[in-house]
DRENTIMAR-534579 format. One record per residue: residue number from 1; x negated, y negated, z negated of N, C-alpha, C, CB in turn. Coordinates in steps of 0.2 Angstrom, whole numbers, plus 5000, padded with zeros to 4 digits. Atoms other than C-alpha are relative to their C-alpha. Last residue first. Glycine has a CB too. Layout:
% residues N
(NUM; (X; Y; Z); (X; Y; Z); (X; Y; Z); (X; Y; Z))
...
This chain:
% residues 105
(105; (4993; 4999; 5001); (5032; 4967; 4917); (5002; 5007; 5002); (5004; 4995; 5004))
(104; (4997; 5002; 4994); (5013; 4968; 4916); (5008; 5002; 4999); (4997; 5004; 5006))
(103; (4994; 4996; 4998); (5005; 4968; 4899); (5003; 4997; 5006); (5005; 5001; 4994))
(102; (4994; 5002; 5003); (4988; 4959; 4897); (5006; 5004; 5003); (5002; 4993; 5001))
(101; (4998; 4995; 5006); (4971; 4966; 4899); (5006; 4998; 4997); (4994; 4999; 4995))
(100; (4998; 5004; 5005); (4967; 4951; 4911); (5001; 5004; 4993); (5006; 4996; 5001))
(99; (5003; 5006; 4999); (4958; 4960; 4925); (5001; 4996; 4993); (5001; 4996; 5006))
(98; (5007; 4999; 5002); (4964; 4978; 4921); (4995; 4994; 5000); (4997; 5005; 5005))
(97; (5004; 5002; 4995); (4982; 4972; 4921); (4993; 5001; 4998); (5001; 4992; 5002))
(96; (5004; 5006; 5001); (4992; 4982; 4909); (4996; 4999; 5006); (4995; 5002; 4994))
(95; (5005; 5001; 4995); (5006; 4995; 4911); (4996; 4993; 4998); (5004; 4999; 5007))
(94; (4998; 5005; 4996); (5015; 5001; 4895); (4994; 4999; 5005); (5000; 4993; 4996))
(93; (5006; 5002; 4995); (5015; 5017; 4886); (5002; 4995; 5004); (4999; 5007; 5004))
(92; (4999; 4998; 4994); (5028; 5017; 4871); (4993; 4998; 5005); (5006; 4996; 5003))
(91; (5002; 4993; 4999); (5024; 5017; 4853); (5001; 5002; 5007); (5004; 5004; 4995))
(90; (4994; 4996; 4998); (5034; 5001; 4851); (4999; 5007; 5000); (5003; 4997; 5006))
(89; (4993; 5002; 5003); (5022; 4990; 4841); (5006; 5005; 5001); (5001; 4993; 5002))
(88; (4999; 4998; 5007); (5006; 5000; 4844); (5007; 4998; 4997); (4994; 4997; 4997))
(87; (4998; 5006; 5004); (5008; 4999; 4863); (5001; 5002; 4993); (5006; 4997; 5003))
(86; (4995; 4999; 5006); (4999; 5014; 4871); (5001; 4994; 4996); (4998; 5006; 4996))
(85; (5002; 5000; 5007); (4990; 5009; 4887); (5005; 5001; 4995); (4996; 4993; 4999))
(84; (4995; 4999; 5005); (4991; 5011; 4906); (4997; 5000; 4993); (5003; 5007; 5001))
(83; (5002; 4995; 5005); (4980; 5003; 4919); (5006; 5002; 4996); (4994; 4999; 4996))
(82; (4995; 4999; 5006); (4984; 4992; 4934); (4997; 5006; 4996); (5007; 5002; 5003))
(81; (4999; 4993; 5001); (4971; 4985; 4947); (5005; 5001; 4994); (4994; 5004; 4999))
(80; (5003; 4997; 5006); (4974; 4967; 4952); (5001; 5008; 5000); (5002; 4997; 4993))
(79; (4999; 4992; 5001); (4977; 4958; 4968); (4997; 5002; 4994); (4998; 5003; 5006))
(78; (5006; 4996; 4999); (4979; 4939; 4966); (5001; 5007; 4999); (4994; 4997; 4996))
(77; (5002; 5001; 4994); (4994; 4927; 4968); (4993; 5004; 5002); (4998; 4993; 5001))
(76; (5002; 5007; 4999); (4998; 4927; 4950); (4996; 4998; 5006); (4995; 4998; 4994))
(75; (4998; 5003; 5006); (4999; 4946; 4949); (4997; 4993; 5000); (4997; 5004; 4994))
(74; (5002; 5007; 5000); (4999; 4956; 4965); (5003; 4997; 4993); (5003; 4997; 5006))
(73; (4996; 5005; 5003); (4998; 4975; 4964); (4998; 4993; 5000); (5001; 5003; 4992))
(72; (5003; 5003; 5006); (4989; 4984; 4977); (5004; 4995; 4997); (4993; 4997; 5002))
(71; (4996; 5005; 5003); (4995; 4996; 4991); (4996; 4997; 4994); (5007; 5001; 4999))
(70; (5001; 5006; 4996); (4985; 5007; 5003); (5004; 4994; 4997); (5003; 5001; 5007))
(69; (5007; 5002; 5001); (4983; 5021; 4990); (4999; 4994; 5004); (4996; 5005; 5002))
(68; (5001; 5003; 5006); (5002; 5022; 4989); (4993; 4997; 4999); (5002; 5004; 4994))
(67; (5003; 4997; 5005); (5004; 5027; 5007); (4998; 4996; 4994); (4994; 5004; 5002))
(66; (5008; 5002; 5001); (5015; 5016; 5017); (4998; 5005; 4994); (4999; 4993; 4999))
(65; (5004; 4999; 5006); (5033; 5020; 5023); (4993; 4999; 5000); (5002; 5007; 4997))
(64; (5002; 4993; 5000); (5042; 5013; 5038); (4996; 5000; 4993); (4995; 5001; 5006))
(63; (5006; 4999; 5003); (5053; 4997; 5037); (4998; 5008; 5000); (5000; 4998; 4993))
(62; (4999; 4999; 5007); (5067; 4995; 5050); (4993; 5002; 4997); (5004; 5006; 4998))
(61; (5006; 5001; 5003); (5069; 4989; 5068); (5001; 5001; 4992); (4997; 4993; 5001))
(60; (5000; 5004; 5006); (5084; 4996; 5077); (4993; 5000; 4997); (5005; 5004; 4995))
(59; (5006; 5000; 5004); (5085; 5001; 5095); (5000; 4996; 4994); (4994; 4998; 5005))
(58; (5006; 5004; 4998); (5102; 5005; 5102); (4994; 5001; 4996); (5002; 4993; 5001))
(57; (5006; 4995; 5000); (5119; 5010; 5095); (4994; 4995; 5002); (5000; 5006; 5004))
(56; (5004; 5000; 4993); (5133; 4999; 5102); (4995; 5005; 4999); (4998; 4994; 5001))
(55; (4997; 4998; 4995); (5146; 5003; 5088); (4996; 5001; 5007); (5007; 4996; 5001))
(54; (5004; 5004; 4994); (5134; 5001; 5074); (5003; 5003; 5006); (4993; 5002; 4999))
(53; (5003; 5006; 5003); (5144; 5005; 5057); (4997; 4996; 5006); (4994; 5002; 4996))
(52; (4995; 5004; 5003); (5156; 5018; 5065); (4997; 4993; 4998); (5004; 5003; 4994))
(51; (4997; 4997; 5006); (5142; 5026; 5075); (5006; 4995; 4998); (4996; 5001; 4994))
(50; (4994; 5004; 5002); (5133; 5023; 5092); (5004; 5004; 4994); (5005; 4999; 5006))
(49; (4994; 4999; 4996); (5117; 5033; 5092); (5005; 4995; 4998); (5002; 5007; 4999))
(48; (4994; 4998; 5004); (5101; 5025; 5084); (5006; 5001; 5005); (5002; 4995; 4995))
(47; (4994; 5000; 4996); (5084; 5023; 5091); (5006; 5003; 4996); (4999; 5005; 5007))
(46; (4996; 4994; 5000); (5071; 5018; 5079); (5006; 5000; 5004); (5002; 5002; 4993))
(45; (4994; 5000; 4996); (5058; 5004; 5080); (5003; 5007; 5000); (4998; 4998; 5007))
(44; (5000; 4995; 4994); (5045; 5003; 5066); (5007; 4999; 5003); (4999; 5007; 4997))
(43; (4994; 5000; 4996); (5041; 4988; 5054); (4999; 5005; 5006); (5002; 4993; 5003))
(42; (5000; 4994; 4996); (5026; 4991; 5043); (5006; 5002; 5003); (4998; 5006; 4995))
(41; (5007; 4998; 4999); (5030; 4977; 5030); (5001; 5007; 5004); (4996; 5001; 4994))
(40; (5003; 5004; 4995); (5046; 4967; 5028); (4993; 5002; 5003); (5000; 4993; 4998))
(39; (4995; 5004; 4997); (5051; 4975; 5011); (4996; 4996; 5005); (5003; 4995; 4995))
(38; (5001; 5007; 5002); (5039; 4989; 5006); (5004; 4995; 5005); (4992; 4998; 5000))
(37; (4998; 5005; 4995); (5043; 5007; 5007); (5000; 4993; 4998); (5008; 5002; 5002))
(36; (4996; 5005; 5002); (5032; 5018; 4997); (5003; 4996; 5006); (4997; 4995; 4995))
(35; (4999; 5006; 4995); (5023; 5034; 4999); (5005; 4996; 4998); (5002; 5003; 5007))
(34; (5005; 5006; 5002); (5015; 5047; 4987); (5001; 4994; 5005); (4993; 5002; 4999))
(33; (5004; 5001; 4995); (5024; 5062; 4996); (4995; 4994; 4999); (5004; 4998; 5006))
(32; (5003; 4994; 4997); (5032; 5069; 4981); (4995; 4999; 5005); (5006; 5004; 5003))
(31; (5005; 4998; 5004); (5034; 5052; 4972); (4997; 5007; 5002); (5003; 5001; 4993))
(30; (4999; 4993; 5000); (5044; 5044; 4986); (4994; 5003; 4996); (5000; 5003; 5008))
(29; (5006; 4996; 5001); (5045; 5026; 4981); (5002; 5007; 5001); (4996; 4998; 4993))
(28; (5000; 4993; 5002); (5058; 5013; 4986); (4994; 5004; 5000); (5006; 5004; 5004))
(27; (4993; 4999; 4999); (5061; 4994; 4990); (5001; 5007; 4997); (5002; 5000; 5007))
(26; (4999; 4993; 4999); (5043; 4989; 4984); (5008; 5001; 5000); (4996; 5004; 4995))
(25; (4998; 4996; 5006); (5042; 4970; 4986); (5001; 5007; 5002); (5006; 4997; 4997))
(24; (4993; 4999; 5001); (5032; 4962; 4999); (5001; 5003; 4994); (5002; 5003; 5006))
(23; (4998; 4999; 5006); (5014; 4956; 5005); (5008; 5001; 5000); (4999; 4994; 4995))
(22; (4993; 5002; 5001); (5005; 4957; 5021); (5002; 5002; 4993); (5004; 5002; 5005))
(21; (4999; 5007; 5002); (4986; 4957; 5021); (5007; 4998; 4999); (4997; 4996; 5006))
(20; (5005; 5002; 5005); (4984; 4974; 5031); (5001; 4992; 4999); (4993; 5001; 5002))
(19; (4996; 5006; 5003); (5000; 4978; 5041); (4995; 4997; 4995); (5006; 5003; 4997))
(18; (4998; 5004; 4995); (4990; 4990; 5053); (5003; 4993; 4997); (5005; 5003; 5005))
(17; (4995; 4998; 4995); (4981; 4999; 5039); (5002; 4994; 5005); (5006; 5003; 4997))
(16; (5003; 4997; 4994); (4972; 4993; 5023); (5006; 5003; 5005); (4996; 5006; 4998))
(15; (5007; 5001; 5000); (4975; 4982; 5008); (4997; 5004; 5006); (4997; 5003; 4994))
(14; (5003; 4994; 4996); (4994; 4980; 5009); (4992; 4999; 5001); (5003; 5001; 5007))
(13; (5003; 5002; 4994); (4999; 4968; 4995); (4997; 5006; 5003); (4994; 4995; 4998))
(12; (5006; 4997; 4998); (5012; 4972; 4982); (4997; 4997; 5006); (5001; 5008; 5000))
(11; (5003; 5004; 4994); (5026; 4963; 4972); (4993; 5003; 5002); (4999; 4992; 4999))
(10; (5006; 5003; 5001); (5034; 4976; 4961); (4998; 4996; 5006); (4995; 5005; 4998))
(9; (4999; 5007; 5002); (5053; 4979; 4963); (4993; 4997; 4999); (5004; 5000; 4994))
(8; (4996; 5004; 4996); (5051; 4998; 4962); (5001; 4993; 4998); (5007; 5004; 5000))
(7; (4993; 4998; 5001); (5036; 5004; 4952); (5004; 4996; 5005); (5003; 4997; 4993))
(6; (4995; 5005; 4997); (5018; 5005; 4954); (5007; 5002; 4999); (4998; 4999; 5008))
(5; (4999; 5006; 5005); (5007; 5015; 4942); (5004; 4995; 5003); (4993; 4998; 4999))
(4; (4999; 5006; 4996); (5009; 5032; 4951); (5002; 4994; 4995); (5007; 5001; 5005))
(3; (4994; 5004; 5002); (5002; 5046; 4942); (5000; 4994; 5004); (4999; 4999; 4992))
(2; (5002; 5005; 5004); (4990; 5058; 4952); (5006; 4996; 4998); (4995; 4995; 5003))
(1; (4997; 5006; 4997); (4995; 5075; 4958); (4999; 4994; 4995); (5007; 5001; 5001))
């Protein structure tokens, strides 16, 4: 299993699939299935039964998951690949942009 370089809260762009070209922040990541839910991207319709929260029920639009390989990190309005590097000062592994070689938040 490959390591996931994306994190919750990262701004990403969809590079393939039906929602190609759209951007959003990562809401959650499923590390077992290598899938992520991105805010406002890959909207799917689900039928819901009436409940205490939604008394009428009906069709609800919500985000579906997207495979990690179809997402790319956005830095300064452009997509970049991410790498990992050992920081000499702290001794921790940090994420870096492969284009600028600078640390990513």
